[in-house]
N, C-alpha and C positions, 0 to 999 in steps of 0.2 A: 523605463522610468515610469511608476507608477501614478495613477492621479494625485494621488495624496504627495508623492514627491514632488510631481508638477506645482502644486498650490502653494507649498512650502518654499520651492526655489526662490532664493531673493531675486529681484528685478533687477535687470541689464542698468549699470551706471550710464547716466546717458554719453559716456563715451564710448563703453562695449557695445551699446545698442546704433551708433552712428557707424561703427565697425561694423555690424550685422549687416546694415542697409546697403552699403557701399556695393554689395553684387547686384541686388535690385535695382542701385541708382546705374550703375556703370550698363545693365541692359537696357535700360530706357534710354541710353544718352543718345541714340541715333532719333528716337522718339521724340525727347525735347528739343532736340534742334531743330527736327522739320516743324515742330505745335509751335513751336514758339513761348511753351509753357511744360509745363509739368504733366505728365501723365495722370487720369484722376487715379488711377490705383496706388500710383507713386505719392500723389501728393497724401491721400488716405491713410497710407502706410507708416509716412512721415509724421501724420498728425497722432496717429495711433502708438506709435513709440517715442511720444512724448517731445519732439523736435520742437514746437510750436508755443512749451510753455517752460523752457528752459531759463525762463525769466522773470517769468509769473511769479508775485511775490506766493510764497509755501501758503501763510495765513488765508489765500484766496481758492486756492487750490493747485497752485502750477509750483515748479520744481527748484527754482529760485536757486539755480547752482552757481557755486564761487565761479570769480570771473575766471582766473584761470583756465580751470576747467573747461570754460562756456569756449574760452580761446579755441583750446585743445578739440572740441568737438566741431567746431568751423574748420580746422585746419583738417583734421578729417575728413569730413563732406565734402573740400575743396580737393580732396585726392581725388574723390568720387566724379566729382562732376563740380565746374564751378557756378553753374548757375543756381543749380539746386541749393547749394550750399548759399549764394547770395541771397535767394529767397528767403533762406532762413535767417539768418543774419537780421535783414533788414524788418521781416517782421517780429524778431523776437525781442531785437533793441527796443521798436518801437512798443514793446509790449511793459517794457518798464516804467511806462508811464500809467499801466494799472495802479502801480504804487500811489500815483498822485491825484487818484480817483476814488469819490465816496465804493466803501468794498459792495455795496450792494451791487451796485453800477457796473465797478470793475468784473464783478463777477458774471452778472448778465452778459456783456462783452465778449470775454476770453473764457469762462467757465462754461456757463448754461448752455451758451450759441454751442451746438455740435462739431466738432473739426475747426474751431474759432481761429481765425487770424485776421488780423485788422491793418490792411496797406494802408499807405498815405502819400501825402505827397509834398518835398520840399521847402518851397517856398509860400510864403501867404499871397497869391496871385487870385483867390477869389476874395467874394465879399458876404458877409455876415449880416445882416439889417435887424436891431432891436426891432421885436415885436412884444405884443403882450403875451406873457409866458414862456417867451425862448428867444429864438431868432429864427430868421428865412434865409437859407444859405445856398449859394448860386455862384459858379462860376466851372470856369475847366482850369484842369491843370494836367499836368506831367511827370513822369519818371514815377511813376506809382509801382515799384514791382512787387511782384506775385498778384497783381488786383484780380488775374480771373479765375482766383479760388479764395479771396477775399469774402467773409461775410460780414465786414464791414469796412466803410472807407472810413478814411480821416482826412476833411476836407481843410485846409490850412487855409486861414482866410483873417482878411482885418474887419473890425466890426464898425457898423455904420451908424450913427443915432442921429438922430435928427439931421439925417442927410448930408454929415459930415465925419469923417473919423474920432473915433471915441480915442482919446489917449489916455494911458497909461504909463505913471514917472514921464512922463511927458514926450514919450511917441505915443505914434500911434498902436494899438492894443492889437496882437495877432495872438488865436489860439486854434487848437484843432476841436473841429465839430466833428463828433462817429455820426455816421448813417449808415441806416443798414444798406447792404449790397442794392436789393429792389428799389431801392430811389434813386440808384448809379448808374448812367451810362459808361458803358467803357468803350474806349477809340481805337479802333486797332492801328497802333501807331510804331508800335516797335519793330520796326523790319533793319536791325543793325548786324554787322557782318561777324562779331563776338557776341560770347552772351546771352546767345537768342532767347534761350529758355527761360529768361528771367520774367517775360511777358512785362514787360517795364513801358506799358503803355499811357496814355490817357486815358483822363477821366471826366465827364462832367456832371453840377445836379445843378438842381431848376429849383426854386423856391421852396427847398427841402427844409423842413420843419425840427428844427433840433432844442429839446429843453435846457438850462445851464448844466443839471447835469451832466448830460453827455459831451461837456467840453471840457478844456485842459490850456493852462497855459503851454505854450512851444518852451518857453523859457520862465524858469522861476516861480513854476508851482511848488508849493509845499507839498511835504511828503506828507502823507496820511496812514501809508503800513510802511514804516520803517524797515531799515535792514542797511549793510553796508552796500549791496549791491547799487544802491539805488541814490547812493551818494557818488557814484561815477554818473559822472556829465554823460550827455549824449552823443556828441560829438566824438569823445573819444573814444568811448562804447563801439560805436559802428564803425570806426576806423581801425580801431584792431581785430573785430572779426574781418571786416574785408582785407586787412595785412594777413592774418592768418589763411585764409582762403587763397590768397595768391600766391604763399608761401606752399599750400598742400598742392595745389595745381603746381607749381615749379617744380615741385618732387616728384610729379608724377608721369610730367613732362621728360623727366632726368631718367627715370624709371623706363619708360617708352625708347629711349634712345638707348638702353643698356642693352635689354631686348633685339636692338636693330643692329647694333653696332657687333654683333654676334652672328649676323647672318647675314649682313650687306656686305659686299665689295665691288666697289666703284671701279668706273670701268679703268684702267691701269694701274689697279693700288689691288692689296689684300684684304683681307678684312677689316672694317672700321677700327676697332679695339687692338689691330695691332699697328696702329699709324702714329708717330709722334705728335702728331699735331692734336691726335683725337684724345692720349691718352694727357698733356696742357691743359686740352678744353675742359676736361672732365674734373681735373685735377683744381682749376680756376672756379668752374659752376658748382660742384661742391663746397668749398672755401665761402663763396658767396650764399649760398643758401643755408649753410649750418650758421655763420654768422648772422646773417639777418635774423633765422627763426632764435637766435641764443639772445637776441638783443629784443626783440621785439618779447619773448617768453619772461626774461629777464625784467622786464620795461611797466609788463603785466603784473609780473607779483609784487613790485613795489609800489603800484596804484594801490592792487588789491591791499595790502598792509595797512596803507594810511588809509583807505575806507573802511577797514577794521579797527584801528587805534585811534582814530583823529575825530575832531566833530565831521571835517569837510578834507576832501584830495585839495592837495596846495594847485597851486598856477605853475609854481617848478615842474610838479610831476606831470602836469598834464603839458607844458609844454613837451618836455621829455617822449610823453606817448605820442606828441602830433608827429615829431620828427623820427620815433623809431619803426612808428606804422607807415611812412612815406617812406622810408629807407628800406625798409622790408618789400614794397610792392617796387620799387624799383629794382633792387637787387636781383627779384624773381621776375621782373622782365629781363634783366642781364642774362641770366638762366636761360631762359626761353629761348630768346633770341640766340645765345650761343648751340643751343640744341638745335634748335631750327637751320641754321648754318651747318652744321657738322652732318645734320639729316639730309643733304643736297636735296636733291631733286622729288627724292620719296617724299619729303612734308609737304608738297608743294599740293596735292590731291587730296579733293573732299574724302572725307571716309575717313582719312590719315591721323592719328588719335594726336601727335605732335602738330596737325596745321589748326585743329582745334584750338589744341591750347594754345598755340599761338594766335592767333583771333581772338580767343577770351582774354589772353592776356591783358591785349592792347587795348581793348576796352575797360578795363582794369584800369590801365595807368593815366585815360582821359576823364578818370570818375575825379571828383572831389578829391578825394585823399592822397591822391596820387601827384598831386600838383607837385612841381620843383619849385614852387613859389617859398613851399613852406620850408625848407631849405633857409631862406632866406630869411625869413619870419622868425625862426630861432636865432637863428643869428643876432639879429636886431635885440630879441629880448636878453640873451647870456650878455649882448653890450650893453646893457641896461638902457636900451632906446625902447619906448612905449610902442606896445604892438596892438592889434585888435582882439582883444580878448575872446571876442565870441566865436571867433575861426579856431579855435585851441578844444 
């Protein structure tokens, strides 16, 4: 290919880019596991391929991909490595807050800062004291996925004014406060048995000054840069990406078993692939995985249709997404458990891909979006009973 041809070649779609990155991600899998974070060259490759700009508004310099395509990208990355995909989904979904901030501030954070990602924390356990010209933010917070490579940390804090919590709509006011990474201390706390590469550590800040323009309400912040992607609430957006990653992980696990089944002959038996129990288990696994994926992708498509045609996504659609994502995660876990059982003793050793998938999957099921209680919640909704809509 000539230089002129290379210059005129159309850029890869996000899905093509994710597939092109997959070999590099898999090549780094052991290093990701050992270091409990992405190797710097892999992080830079992901950033340079635009993986951290998928949900940033196009008007600001991001990609702003359609939601169904975004979910497919998360699934593809999940096939390569769950920890890598988890980081991408967490920082990308958080980046939709760029649409709720002043454009010049959002550009400074997500575009002007090279290879920028923003790590965050889920609960408003820090405090932001009102001072002249802004806030002084202090606190220690956990579960900050991807913080080791973050350029900015979003501190989730309650606002304190005149020594007491400030109220908004009758409740304590909480906001995200974006702080440069240089003003943040990262604590090495993420020592989990699975999803080790997410680097989901604690961090702390002390008296960090944040001007009002670098804050955004966690809930109810008005859109500044419009677009259908930003009508989708953060909870179902996070959940859809996480569920797709679980499905991708389960597909990779099942593929690893297909290779093993053609090679392994358990003691006193023939090849795994020739055993009737293997045939039945594989049939059940494929049915679970394909049905969970079909349900999730249809629900994602339905939500996107509402986002592109209606002023807001309906509560009915949010409830449907809540159960589709939880169900996909739970079906993916069933598939991984089935593969682990079929693989026998081979799967118990460190370095075996099925072992890693098993560990990763059972961290995903412990996450917020894998809770079994969501089946109960959606059942209550469909029976006409009141539910906590903040959890949908």
